[in-house]
C-alpha positions in Angstrom: -7.1 -13.7 3.8 -5.2 -10.8 5.3 -2.3 -11.5 7.6 -2.8 -9.9 11.0 1.0 -9.3 11.0 0.3 -6.2 9.0 0.0 -3.6 11.8 1.4 -0.5 10.1 4.7 -0.6 12.0 3.0 -1.3 15.3 4.1 -4.3 17.3 1.7 -7.0 18.4 1.3 -5.7 22.0 0.6 -2.2 20.9 -1.7 -3.3 18.1 -3.9 -5.3 20.6 -4.4 -2.1 22.7 -5.5 0.0 19.8 -9.2 0.9 19.2 -10.6 -1.7 16.8 -11.3 0.7 14.0 -7.7 2.0 14.2 -6.4 -1.6 14.3 -8.5 -2.4 11.2 -7.3 0.7 9.4 -3.6 0.0 10.1 -3.8 -3.6 9.0 -5.7 -2.8 5.8 -3.4 0.0 4.9 -0.4 -2.1 5.5 -1.8 -4.9 3.4 -2.4 -2.5 0.5 1.1 -1.0 0.9 2.6 -4.5 0.9 0.7 -5.6 -2.2 -1.3 -8.2 -0.3 -4.4 -6.3 -1.4 -3.5 -5.3 -4.9 -5.2 -2.5 -6.9 -8.7 -3.6 -8.1 -9.2 -6.1 -5.3 -12.8 -6.1 -4.1 -13.1 -5.3 -0.4 -16.1 -7.0 1.2 -16.8 -6.0 4.8 -17.9 -9.5 5.9 -14.8 -11.2 4.5 -12.4 -8.6 5.8 -14.0 -8.7 9.3 -13.6 -12.4 9.4 -10.0 -12.3 8.2 -9.1 -9.6 10.7 -11.0 -11.2 13.6 -13.2 -8.1 14.0 -16.8 -7.0 13.6 -18.0 -5.2 10.5 -18.3 -1.8 12.2 -14.6 -1.1 12.7 -13.9 -2.5 9.2 -16.5 -0.2 7.7 -14.9 2.8 9.6 -11.4 1.8 8.4 -12.6 1.5 4.8 -14.2 5.0 5.0 -10.9 6.4 6.3 -9.0 4.7 3.5 -11.4 6.0 0.9 -10.9 9.6 2.2 -7.1 9.0 1.6 -7.6 7.8 -1.9 -6.4 4.2 -1.2 -9.9 2.8 -1.6 -12.7 3.8 -3.9 -16.4 3.0 -3.9 -17.3 2.0 -7.4 -21.0 2.0 -8.6 -22.2 -1.6 -9.0 -18.9 -2.9 -7.8 -18.6 -1.7 -4.2 -15.4 -1.0 -2.3 -12.2 -1.9 -4.0 -8.5 -1.0 -3.8 -7.9 2.1 -6.1 -6.6 1.4 -9.5 -4.5 4.2 -11.0 -4.9 5.1 -14.7 -2.2 6.8 -16.8 -3.3 10.3 -15.9 -3.3 9.5 -12.2 0.2 8.0 -12.4 1.4 11.1 -14.2 -0.2 13.4 -11.5 1.5 11.5 -8.7 4.9 11.9 -10.3 4.3 15.6 -11.1 3.7 16.1 -7.4 6.7 14.0 -6.4 8.9 16.0 -8.6 7.7 19.3 -7.2 7.6 18.3 -3.5 10.8 16.2 -3.4 12.7 18.8 -5.4 11.7 21.3 -2.8 12.6 18.9 0.0 16.1 18.4 -1.5 16.6 22.2 -1.8 15.6 22.7 1.8 17.8 19.8 2.9 20.8 21.4 1.2 20.2 24.4 3.5 19.0 22.9 6.7 20.3 19.3 7.0 23.0 18.7 9.6 26.3 17.1 8.5 25.3 14.0 10.5 22.0 13.7 8.5 23.8 14.1 5.2 26.3 11.4 6.3 23.5 9.1 7.1 22.0 9.6 3.6 25.4 8.7 2.1 25.5 5.5 4.2 22.0 4.6 3.0 23.0 5.1 -0.6 26.1 3.0 -0.3 24.0 0.1 1.0 22.4 0.0 -2.4 25.5 -1.7 -3.9 24.9 -4.8 -1.8 21.3 -5.1 -2.9 21.5 -4.5 -6.7 20.2 -8.0 -7.3 17.4 -7.9 -4.7 14.6 -5.5 -5.8 12.6 -5.9 -2.7 15.4 -5.1 -0.3 16.5 -2.3 -2.6 13.0 -0.8 -2.7 12.9 -0.8 1.1 16.3 0.9 1.2 15.1 3.4 -1.4 12.1 4.3 0.7 14.4 4.8 3.7 16.5 7.1 1.6 13.6 9.3 0.5 12.0 9.4 3.9 15.3 10.4 5.4 15.7 13.1 2.8 12.2 14.4 3.5 13.1 14.7 7.2 16.3 16.5 6.3 14.2 19.4 4.9 13.1 20.2 8.4 9.7 21.4 7.3 6.9 19.6 9.2 4.2 20.7 6.7 6.1 19.5 3.7 6.9 16.2 5.5 3.2 15.7 6.2 2.3 16.3 2.6 5.0 13.9 1.3 3.8 11.2 3.7 0.3 11.4 2.2 1.7 11.3 -1.3 3.8 8.3 -0.6 0.8 6.5 0.8 -0.8 6.7 -2.7 2.5 5.5 -4.3 1.7 2.1 -2.8 -1.0 1.7 -5.4 1.6 1.7 -8.2 2.5 -2.0 -7.9 5.9 -3.5 -8.3 9.0 -1.4 -7.8 10.7 0.3 -10.8 13.9 -1.1 -9.2 12.9 -4.5 -10.7 13.7 -3.2 -14.2 17.1 -4.1 -15.5 19.5 -1.2 -15.3 17.4 0.9 -13.0 19.1 -0.1 -9.7 22.5 1.1 -10.9 21.2 4.4 -12.4 19.1 5.1 -9.3 22.2 4.6 -7.1 24.2 7.0 -9.2 21.3 9.6 -9.1 21.1 9.3 -5.3 24.9 9.6 -5.0 24.9 12.7 -7.1 22.2 14.2 -4.8 24.1 13.5 -1.7 27.2 15.2 -3.2 25.0 18.3 -4.0 23.8 18.3 -0.4 27.4 18.0 0.9 28.2 21.1 -1.3 25.2 22.9 0.3 23.9 23.7 -3.2 20.1 24.0 -3.1 19.6 24.6 -6.8 21.7 21.6 -7.8 20.1 19.4 -5.3 16.6 20.3 -6.6 17.7 19.8 -10.2 19.2 16.4 -9.5 16.1 15.3 -7.5 13.7 16.5 -10.2 15.7 14.6 -12.9 15.7 11.5 -10.6 11.9 11.6 -10.3 11.5 12.2 -14.1 13.6 9.1 -14.8 11.6 7.0 -12.3 8.4 8.2 -14.0 9.7 7.0 -17.4 10.4 3.6 -16.0 7.1 3.5 -14.1 5.1 4.4 -17.3 6.8 1.6 -19.3 5.9 -0.8 -16.5 2.3 0.4 -16.4 1.9 0.0 -20.2 3.4 -3.5 -20.0 1.0 -4.5 -17.3 -2.0 -3.0 -19.2 -1.0 -4.9 -22.3 -0.8 -8.2 -20.5 -4.1 -7.8 -18.5 
């Protein structure tokens, strides 16, 4: 069953006024991002329609849209399912993260306002109160990166990064659940903020690329562990 509370950031009143296909899309996408529909989960139109309280047509349209975004795949002999990433796909995601987020950091060093950089520092400092809570820490981490992306002040880069991070939802549990990673991630974020405060684009990009590389190493170890136990 899918909880109808998943409305992609839309409140209940607004969700009820949306077209049915849009409502189905937002709820399914949010369920995938929240891990309620995990990678490999079969997506049957009849069951989803019943769970969402909708007819099959808007659900079918929503699944088609999710397929075009790479969150859902139509497997021969298996039907629609939440996309499962293999090792090469995980690597490709992190390569793009390194390139795009490194660029965003360099642009932020040039274009972010002092207030925006101060906000990034505030977000980083909140990490210290969440070290032992991976879920809250992951949410704060997403906020930090989303804020960094906006600080680049490049609408086309922002759109591309949003699309990339939609696919990141397929990766499963946060790397911040790995012992030691929360502290090192905090230190990496703090170093990035300091580079932004210095208005040093090259250093900001270098630190961000190294941060993503470290995250990828942890992610790959998690992926291998999960494959070994499945």
